[in-house]
C-alpha positions in Angstrom: 46.7 -3.3 27.5 44.7 -6.5 28.0 41.3 -4.4 27.9 42.3 -3.0 24.6 43.4 -6.4 23.3 39.8 -7.7 24.7 38.2 -4.6 23.0 39.8 -5.4 19.5 39.2 -9.0 19.8 35.4 -8.3 20.3 35.5 -5.9 17.1 37.1 -8.4 15.1 34.7 -10.9 16.2 31.7 -8.8 15.4 33.2 -7.8 12.1 33.3 -11.6 11.2 29.9 -12.1 12.5 28.6 -9.4 10.4 30.2 -10.7 7.3 28.2 -12.5 4.8 29.4 -15.9 3.6 29.0 -17.0 0.1 25.4 -18.4 0.3 24.5 -15.0 2.1 25.7 -12.9 -0.6 23.9 -15.4 -3.2 20.7 -14.9 -1.2 20.9 -11.1 -1.1 21.7 -10.7 -4.7 19.0 -13.2 -5.7 16.5 -11.2 -3.7 17.7 -7.9 -5.2 17.5 -9.2 -8.6 13.9 -10.8 -8.0 12.6 -7.4 -6.8 14.4 -5.0 -8.9 14.5 -7.1 -12.1 11.0 -6.5 -13.5 11.3 -2.9 -13.2 14.1 -2.9 -15.7 12.4 -3.7 -18.9 9.7 -1.2 -17.9 12.0 1.5 -17.4 13.8 0.8 -20.7 10.5 0.3 -22.5 9.0 3.7 -21.1 12.0 5.5 -22.9 11.7 3.4 -26.1 10.1 4.4 -29.5 10.9 1.0 -31.4 11.9 -1.9 -29.4 11.6 -5.2 -31.4 12.3 -9.0 -30.5 15.0 -10.1 -30.0 17.0 -6.9 -30.0 18.3 -6.4 -26.0 17.8 -2.5 -26.4 15.3 -0.3 -28.4 16.5 0.4 -32.1 15.2 3.8 -31.7 14.7 5.8 -28.5 11.9 8.1 -27.5 13.9 11.5 -27.6 14.9 10.9 -30.9 11.7 10.4 -32.2 10.1 13.1 -30.5 12.0 15.8 -32.6 10.1 14.8 -35.9 6.9 13.5 -34.3 3.7 15.8 -34.7 2.1 14.4 -31.8 3.3 13.9 -28.3 5.3 10.5 -27.4 6.5 8.5 -24.9 6.8 10.6 -21.4 5.5 13.8 -23.3 2.1 11.9 -23.9 2.1 10.5 -20.3 2.2 14.0 -18.7 0.0 15.7 -21.2 -3.8 16.4 -20.3 -4.6 13.9 -23.1 -3.5 10.8 -21.3 -5.3 11.6 -18.1 -2.5 10.5 -15.9 -2.2 13.1 -13.7 -5.9 13.2 -13.2 -6.0 9.4 -12.6 -3.1 9.9 -10.1 -5.1 12.8 -8.4 -8.2 10.4 -7.9 -6.0 7.5 -7.0 -4.3 9.7 -3.8 -7.6 11.2 -2.8 -9.6 7.9 -2.8 -6.7 6.4 -0.8 -6.4 9.1 1.7 -10.2 9.1 2.5 -10.3 5.4 2.8 -7.3 5.2 5.3 -9.1 7.9 7.3 -12.6 6.2 7.3 -10.7 2.8 7.8 -8.9 4.1 10.7 -12.2 5.8 12.4 -13.9 2.6 11.6 -11.4 0.0 12.9 -10.1 1.7 16.2 -13.4 1.1 18.1 -13.9 -2.3 16.7 -10.1 -3.4 17.4 -10.7 -2.4 21.0 -13.7 -4.3 21.5 -12.2 -7.4 19.8 -9.0 -7.3 22.2 -10.3 -6.4 25.3 -13.9 -7.5 25.7 -15.6 -10.8 25.7 -19.0 -11.5 24.0 -21.0 -14.0 22.6 -20.3 -14.7 18.9 -16.9 -13.1 19.2 -15.1 -16.2 17.1 -18.0 -15.6 14.4 -17.0 -11.7 14.2 -13.4 -12.3 13.7 -14.2 -14.9 11.1 -16.8 -12.4 9.5 -13.9 -9.8 9.3 -11.9 -12.1 7.2 -14.4 -13.1 4.7 -13.5 -10.2 2.1 -10.0 -11.9 2.2 -11.1 -15.3 1.5 -14.4 -14.6 -1.0 -13.0 -13.8 -4.5 -13.1 -10.1 -5.3 -14.9 -10.4 -8.4 -17.9 -12.1 -6.5 -17.6 -9.3 -4.0 -17.5 -6.7 -6.8 -20.6 -8.2 -9.0 -22.9 -8.6 -5.5 -21.9 -5.0 -4.6 -22.4 -3.4 -7.9 -26.0 -4.8 -8.2 -26.8 -3.0 -4.7 -25.0 0.1 -5.6 -26.7 0.6 -8.9 -30.0 0.7 -7.0 -28.9 3.1 -4.5 -27.3 5.3 -7.1 -23.8 5.1 -5.5 -22.2 3.2 -8.9 -19.9 5.4 -10.8 -19.5 7.9 -7.8 -16.6 8.8 -5.6 -18.5 7.6 -2.7 -19.2 4.1 -4.0 -15.6 3.7 -4.8 -14.6 4.9 -1.2 -17.2 2.5 0.4 -16.2 -0.3 -1.7 -12.3 0.0 -0.7 -13.2 0.0 3.0 -14.3 -3.9 2.3 -10.6 -5.1 1.7 -8.8 -2.6 3.8 -10.7 -2.5 7.0 -9.6 -6.2 8.0 -5.9 -5.3 7.8 -6.5 -2.4 10.0 -8.6 -4.2 12.4 -6.0 -7.3 12.9 -3.0 -4.7 13.0 -5.0 -2.7 15.7 -6.0 -5.7 17.7 -2.8 -7.2 18.2 -1.6 -3.5 19.4 -4.3 -3.3 21.8 -3.8 -6.9 23.1 -0.3 -6.0 23.9 -1.3 -2.8 25.5 -1.7 -2.7 29.3 -4.7 -1.3 30.8 -2.8 0.3 33.6 -2.4 3.7 32.2 -6.1 4.2 31.0 -7.3 3.0 34.2 -5.2 5.6 36.4 -6.3 8.4 34.2 -9.9 7.4 34.9 -8.9 7.5 38.8 -7.4 10.8 38.2 -10.9 11.9 36.7 -10.5 11.7 33.1 -13.4 10.5 31.0 -13.4 8.0 28.3 -12.9 10.4 25.4 -10.4 12.2 27.0 -8.3 9.2 28.1 -8.7 7.7 24.6 -7.2 11.0 23.0 -4.6 11.6 25.5 -3.4 8.2 26.7 -4.4 5.5 24.6 -4.2 7.2 21.2 -0.6 8.1 21.6 0.3 4.5 22.9 -1.2 2.9 20.0 0.3 5.5 17.4 2.7 3.2 15.7 -0.3 0.8 15.2 -2.3 3.3 13.6 0.7 4.6 11.1 1.1 0.7 10.5 -2.2 0.1 9.5 -2.6 3.4 7.7 0.1 2.5 5.4 -1.1 -1.0 4.7 -4.7 0.8 4.3 -3.3 3.5 1.7 -1.2 0.8 -0.2 -4.0 -1.6 -0.6 -6.5 1.2 -1.5 -4.2 2.6 -4.2 -3.9 -0.5 -6.1 -7.5 -2.1 -5.8 -8.3 -2.6 -9.7 -11.2 -4.8 -10.0 -13.5 -3.2 -7.4 -12.7 0.4 -8.8 -13.4 -1.1 -12.3 -16.8 -2.6 -11.3 -17.9 0.4 -9.1 -16.4 3.5 -11.1 -17.9 2.2 -14.2 -15.5 4.1 -16.5 -16.6 7.3 -15.1 -14.0 7.6 -12.3 -10.5 6.4 -13.4 -7.5 5.7 -11.1 -3.9 4.6 -12.0 -4.9 0.7 -11.8 -7.9 1.3 -14.2 -5.9 3.8 -16.6 -3.0 1.0 -16.9 -5.5 -1.7 -17.7 -7.0 0.4 -20.3 -3.4 0.9 -21.8 -2.6 -2.9 -22.1 -6.0 -4.6 -22.3 -5.6 -4.5 -26.2 -2.8 -7.3 -25.8 -0.5 -5.8 -28.0 3.2 -4.9 -27.5 4.0 -2.8 -24.1 4.5 0.5 -25.5 6.3 3.6 -23.9 3.1 4.9 -22.7 1.9 1.8 -20.9 5.2 1.2 -19.5 5.6 4.9 -18.1 2.0 4.6 -16.4 3.0 1.2 -15.0 6.1 3.0 -13.3 3.9 5.8 -12.0 1.6 3.3 -10.6 4.6 1.9 -8.4 4.9 5.5 -7.0 2.8 5.6 -4.2 4.2 2.5 -2.6 7.7 3.5 -3.1 6.9 6.9 -1.4 5.3 5.4 1.6 8.5 2.8 2.0 10.8 5.8 1.7 8.6 7.4 4.4 8.4 4.4 6.6 12.3 4.1 6.4 12.9 7.6 7.0 10.5 8.4 9.8 9.5 5.5 11.5 11.8 3.5 13.5 11.9 0.0 13.0 10.9 -0.8 16.5 8.1 1.4 16.1 6.8 -0.3 13.2 7.1 -3.6 14.8 5.1 -2.5 17.7 2.2 -1.8 15.1 2.3 -5.5 14.7 2.2 -6.4 18.2 5.9 -7.0 18.3 
């Protein structure tokens, strides 16, 4: 009986501790509104045909106007071949996947050396890896554009993939460096004592242990690459279009936000949302924390 009372008291205390106070509820509500709020006008605008200020809602919706329209409107236009949305989405995903793969292959050995080796100029190398994050993107893009034009890489998939490695590698290296710093060398040494070579040890011992960090860094690399606009705009030179550059072409006129531009803006958000869902669904919280050296 006493044990039951103690257990009940413990549960009540846990319930009281888990409940949010007035300030906690206000804070959570504020964060939700701040995150979700900007998407509400986009969602409404994507289904609107005529939405004038100061009307709270559109005076005419897209599905009402499509019956009498001769040309595709709204989402009909977004998913038509004329809009180039599907082509741009395919380019975005393909470039982001290739950038993530190359970024991982380059960052793994670099992070291992920075985490475990001591050499002259190490601090300079670490600072040099951060320069793409410090130097303005427009300066980096203009400098690389001149070089890529001379090399014939401007306006090519290869050029865009190479330029996307500049802002993604620093993030991946930082994540993997923290993982290697928290990884003990005992397992690798035992594998070598048992006769495993460096490559076999890396593949069968080290890589499975650092896989959470690889996944975390890969998610960052994919999201960063899929949202790069300025470097893609410079190097692509209008020949290769991704979702960010397509969205810019829709809103660069300075007019009101139309349904097509709002729809493209929502589609641009899809890769990040998918990655977030996959992270929450398949990657445990503690695994993702290990990816950042936690």
